[in-house]
C-alpha positions in Angstrom: 178.0 121.5 32.0 174.7 123.4 31.6 173.0 120.1 30.7 174.5 118.2 33.6 173.6 121.0 36.0 170.0 121.0 34.8 169.4 117.4 36.0 170.1 115.4 39.1 170.4 112.2 37.0 173.7 110.9 35.5 173.5 111.1 31.7 175.1 109.2 28.9 177.0 110.9 26.1 174.1 110.1 23.7 171.6 111.7 26.2 173.8 114.8 26.4 174.1 114.9 22.6 170.3 114.7 22.3 169.7 117.4 24.9 172.2 119.6 23.1 170.5 119.0 19.8 167.1 120.0 21.2 168.6 123.2 22.8 170.5 124.2 19.7 168.1 123.0 17.0 169.1 125.7 14.5 172.8 124.7 14.6 174.5 121.6 13.2 174.2 118.5 15.4 177.1 117.6 17.7 178.6 114.2 17.2 178.7 111.7 20.1 182.5 111.5 19.7 182.8 115.2 20.3 180.6 115.0 23.4 182.8 112.1 24.7 185.9 114.1 24.1 184.5 117.1 26.0 183.3 114.8 28.8 186.8 113.1 29.0 188.4 116.6 29.4 185.9 117.7 32.0 186.5 114.5 33.9 190.3 115.0 33.9 189.7 118.6 35.1 187.5 117.3 38.0 184.2 118.8 36.8 182.4 115.5 36.1 182.5 111.9 37.3 182.0 108.9 35.1 180.2 105.7 36.2 182.5 103.0 34.8 180.5 100.1 36.2 177.7 100.4 33.6 177.6 100.6 29.8 177.1 103.1 28.4 179.0 105.2 30.9 177.0 107.8 32.7 178.3 111.3 33.7 177.3 113.7 36.4 178.6 117.1 37.6 180.8 116.8 40.6 179.8 120.3 41.8 176.7 122.3 41.5 176.7 125.5 39.5 176.7 127.5 42.7 179.7 125.5 44.1 181.6 125.9 40.9 180.9 129.7 40.9 182.1 130.0 44.5 185.3 128.1 43.6 185.9 130.5 40.7 185.4 133.5 43.0 188.0 132.1 45.4 190.4 131.4 42.6 190.1 135.1 41.4 190.6 136.4 45.0 193.6 134.2 45.5 195.2 135.8 42.5 194.5 139.4 43.6 197.5 141.3 44.9 195.3 143.0 47.4 192.4 140.7 48.4 190.8 143.3 50.7 190.7 145.8 47.9 189.2 143.3 45.5 186.5 142.3 48.0 185.8 146.0 48.7 185.4 146.7 45.0 183.2 143.7 44.6 180.9 144.7 47.5 181.0 148.3 46.4 179.4 147.3 43.0 176.7 145.1 44.6 173.1 146.0 44.2 171.0 146.8 47.2 169.5 143.3 47.1 172.9 141.7 46.8 174.2 143.7 49.7 171.3 142.7 51.8 171.9 139.1 51.0 175.6 139.4 51.8 174.7 141.1 55.2 172.2 138.3 56.0 174.8 135.6 55.1 177.6 137.2 57.1 175.2 137.6 60.1 174.4 133.9 59.8 178.0 133.0 59.8 179.0 135.2 62.8 176.0 133.8 64.8 177.2 130.4 63.8 
């Protein structure tokens, strides 16, 4: 996902394999079949889309990293037995800068 999030372009499995090889040059190279297996699983889970009208197929992230992070945060809050307490704990551990950002964003929402 990091490689797909790093570009706006749709990438082939070979392009992803090559990008991973450059990033992890000290480790053993990843096989294209392994990349295709992971991409297939990510597609089934709704993380990536595949362009089927071209060969080789091209893949792109369906959500940005930020959208994905926000979805994860909502999933965790949905599982909390006390959502207010979980939010209070989260906000209580925010840095001064993060708290200022939260205040600004909440002000923007309420001004609508």
